[in-house]
C-alpha positions in Angstrom: -0.1 0.0 0.1 1.4 3.2 -0.9 -1.3 5.5 0.5 0.5 6.6 3.4 -0.3 9.7 5.9 2.4 10.4 9.0 0.9 10.9 12.2 2.8 14.8 12.0 0.7 15.4 8.6 -2.3 14.1 10.5 -1.6 17.0 13.7 -1.0 19.6 11.1 -3.8 18.8 8.3 -6.1 16.8 10.5 -8.8 14.8 9.4 -8.3 16.5 5.9 -5.6 13.9 5.1 -7.3 11.3 5.9 -9.3 12.0 3.6 -7.7 12.9 1.3 -5.8 9.8 1.1 -8.9 8.1 1.1 -10.2 8.9 -2.1 -7.5 6.5 -3.3 -8.3 3.3 -1.2 -7.3 2.3 2.2 -4.2 4.9 4.2 -2.0 3.7 6.4 -1.2 5.5 8.9 3.0 5.8 9.8 4.3 6.6 13.3 7.7 7.5 13.5 8.8 5.4 10.8 6.4 2.4 11.4 3.2 1.2 10.2 1.0 1.8 12.4 -3.0 2.1 11.8 -4.8 1.4 8.2 -8.1 4.0 8.2 -10.6 2.3 5.6 -13.6 3.5 4.1 -16.8 3.2 5.2 -17.8 1.2 2.7 -14.7 -1.1 3.0 -15.6 -1.9 5.9 -18.6 -2.6 5.4 -17.4 -4.7 2.8 -14.8 -6.7 4.8 -17.0 -7.2 7.9 -20.0 -8.9 5.7 -22.6 -10.2 8.0 -21.0 -9.8 11.2 -23.4 -8.3 14.0 -23.3 -4.2 13.8 -22.4 -1.8 16.6 -25.7 -0.5 17.4 -26.0 3.5 18.5 -24.5 3.4 22.3 -22.8 0.5 22.3 -19.8 0.1 24.4 -16.7 -1.5 22.6 -16.8 -4.3 25.3 -20.6 -4.8 24.3 -19.6 -5.6 20.5 -16.6 -7.5 21.1 -18.9 -9.8 23.3 -21.6 -10.0 20.3 -19.1 -11.2 17.6 -19.9 -15.2 17.3 -17.0 -17.4 18.5 -14.5 -18.1 16.3 -11.9 -20.2 18.4 -11.2 -24.0 18.7 -9.1 -24.0 21.8 -10.1 -24.1 25.1 -8.9 -22.3 28.2 -5.8 -25.2 28.7 -4.4 -25.1 25.3 -4.4 -21.3 25.5 -2.5 -20.9 28.7 -0.1 -24.1 27.9 1.0 -21.8 24.0 1.1 -18.4 26.4 3.6 -20.7 28.8 5.7 -22.0 26.3 5.9 -18.8 24.2 6.6 -17.0 27.1 9.4 -19.5 28.2 7.6 -20.3 31.7 
């Protein structure tokens, strides 16, 4: 993706910098020369989330997260074992 905006540019120009970039597709935001985030148009976002539950007005991020369908196949013991192994415990 070559459509990038730096955090410094956003601080200087505000939302105009992002809106300008969105005319050319998703915008990669770079902070301290490292990719930090990607901003999508609402249309592209809706296309990506497909049939997932939508946030309702007044819904907190936690409520939205809890409304998502469970997709994992591992139980807590398997996750804990993997984390312990990755962390060298």
